[in-house]
C-alpha positions in Angstrom: -19.9 -12.4 4.9 -17.8 -10.5 7.3 -15.5 -11.8 9.4 -16.9 -10.5 12.0 -20.6 -11.8 10.8 -19.0 -15.6 10.3 -17.9 -15.4 14.0 -21.6 -14.8 15.0 -22.8 -17.4 12.7 -19.5 -19.8 13.9 -20.6 -19.2 17.7 -24.6 -19.8 16.9 -23.4 -22.9 15.2 -21.4 -24.5 18.3 -24.4 -23.8 20.7 -26.9 -25.2 18.3 -24.6 -27.7 18.4 -24.2 -29.1 22.3 -28.1 -28.3 22.8 -28.6 -30.8 19.9 -25.6 -33.5 21.9 -27.0 -32.9 25.3 -30.8 -33.6 23.7 -29.4 -37.3 22.1 -29.9 -39.6 25.7 -33.5 -37.4 26.4 -35.8 -38.4 23.6 -38.0 -41.0 25.1 -41.2 -42.3 25.8 -44.0 -41.2 28.7 -45.3 -43.7 30.6 -49.0 -42.3 31.1 -51.1 -43.2 34.0 -53.6 -45.4 33.4 -56.6 -47.0 35.9 -56.9 -50.7 36.5 -54.5 -53.6 33.8 -54.4 -50.7 31.4 -50.4 -49.6 30.1 -50.7 -46.9 28.7 -46.9 -44.7 27.5 -46.1 -42.9 24.3 -43.1 -44.4 21.9 -40.8 -41.8 20.3 -38.9 -43.3 17.1 -36.6 -41.7 14.4 -38.2 -41.1 11.7 -36.2 -42.8 9.2 -33.7 -40.5 6.6 -34.3 -36.7 6.3 -33.5 -35.0 3.4 -32.2 -31.5 4.0 -32.0 -28.3 1.6 -30.2 -26.0 2.4 -29.9 -22.3 1.2 -27.0 -20.2 0.5 -27.2 -17.6 3.4 -25.7 -19.0 6.6 -25.0 -22.1 5.3 -22.8 -23.3 8.1 -25.6 -22.5 11.1 -28.6 -23.6 8.6 -26.4 -26.9 7.7 -25.5 -27.6 11.7 -29.4 -26.6 13.2 -30.7 -29.5 11.1 -28.4 -32.0 10.4 -27.1 -31.9 14.6 -31.0 -32.4 15.7 -31.8 -35.1 13.6 -28.8 -37.0 14.2 -29.6 -36.1 18.1 -33.1 -37.8 16.8 -31.6 -40.5 16.2 -32.4 -40.3 11.8 -29.8 -40.4 8.6 -29.2 -37.1 6.7 -29.0 -36.7 2.7 -28.6 -33.0 2.6 -28.5 -30.7 -0.1 -27.2 -27.4 -0.4 -26.9 -24.4 -2.4 -25.7 -24.6 -5.7 -23.7 -21.3 -4.3 -22.0 -22.9 -1.7 -21.5 -27.3 -2.1 -18.0 -27.1 -0.5 -19.5 -25.4 3.1 -21.6 -29.0 3.4 -18.8 -31.0 1.9 -16.6 -30.2 4.7 -19.0 -29.9 7.6 -20.3 -32.9 6.8 -16.2 -34.8 6.5 -15.3 -33.3 10.4 -18.7 -35.1 11.4 -17.1 -38.0 10.4 -13.6 -37.0 11.5 -15.5 -36.9 14.5 -16.5 -40.1 14.5 -20.5 -40.0 12.4 -20.9 -43.7 10.9 -20.1 -43.6 7.0 -23.3 -43.3 5.5 -25.3 -41.3 8.3 -24.3 -37.5 6.6 -24.6 -37.3 2.8 -24.0 -34.5 0.6 -25.7 -34.6 -2.8 -24.7 -31.6 -4.9 -26.2 -30.2 -7.5 -29.1 -27.7 -9.2 -32.6 -27.9 -7.3 -34.5 -29.0 -10.4 -32.3 -31.7 -10.2 -30.8 -32.7 -7.5 -33.9 -31.3 -4.8 -36.6 -33.0 -7.0 -34.5 -36.0 -6.4 -34.3 -35.9 -3.2 -38.0 -34.7 -2.2 -39.6 -37.6 -4.7 -37.0 -40.1 -3.4 -39.3 -43.1 -1.6 -37.1 -43.9 1.3 -37.1 -40.4 2.4 -39.4 -39.9 5.3 -38.7 -36.0 6.1 -37.5 -33.0 4.5 -36.4 -29.9 6.2 -36.3 -26.9 3.5 -35.3 -23.0 4.0 -36.3 -21.3 0.9 -38.8 -19.9 -1.2 -42.2 -19.5 -1.1 -42.8 -20.3 -4.6 -39.9 -23.9 -4.3 -42.1 -25.0 -0.5 -44.8 -25.0 -2.4 -42.8 -27.7 -5.0 -41.3 -29.5 -2.2 -45.2 -29.6 0.0 -46.7 -31.0 -3.0 -44.5 -33.8 -4.1 -44.2 -34.8 -0.4 -48.0 -35.6 -0.8 -47.1 -37.7 -3.5 -44.6 -40.7 -2.9 -44.9 -41.7 1.0 -46.6 -38.4 2.4 -43.2 -37.4 4.1 -43.2 -34.9 7.6 -41.9 -31.4 6.1 -40.5 -28.2 7.4 -40.8 -25.8 5.9 -39.3 -22.1 6.2 -40.8 -20.0 3.6 -38.7 -16.5 2.9 -40.7 -14.6 5.9 -39.7 -11.0 7.0 -38.5 -10.9 10.6 -38.4 -7.2 12.3 -36.6 -6.4 15.0 -36.4 -3.2 17.4 -33.1 -2.5 18.0 -32.6 0.4 21.3 -30.2 2.3 21.2 -27.9 1.3 24.3 -27.7 -2.2 22.3 -24.4 -3.6 22.2 -23.7 -3.4 18.3 -21.0 -6.0 18.7 -23.4 -8.9 19.6 -25.8 -8.3 16.9 -26.1 -9.9 13.1 -28.8 -10.6 10.3 
């Protein structure tokens, strides 16, 4: 990765951290107007343990995006980074611990997908899986989510996002 691209990813990651932190105290329910003696409201609660499976591309931004938003919602996280980028997740988790995140709130499990990823997606205590990667693996995760405890899942799969970049665009702020 070119240094300038890395700087953009880190800058974007900082923005996500700030955004997630600003939302942490705004996760609340609503009181719904009702007639008579009825009291109607919603209550938002953390889903529990979130399993996060990351790809090799954009390991800093994707770690921060998935982990910090889960933390802001009150969840604990188990991160399984790509085999190609295991140290990134370990360093970021260490930085979170240094910043005061309690032990056991953010956990990193390194390993290959068929072993570590399968263990994470099949674990009964994991309530949600967030995955970025291939359609093929996404289908396996979808199946695993229904077998155990009907996990909630978020799948960001191998889609393409075409862009139109005009001639007058500032090339110093563009990234892939």
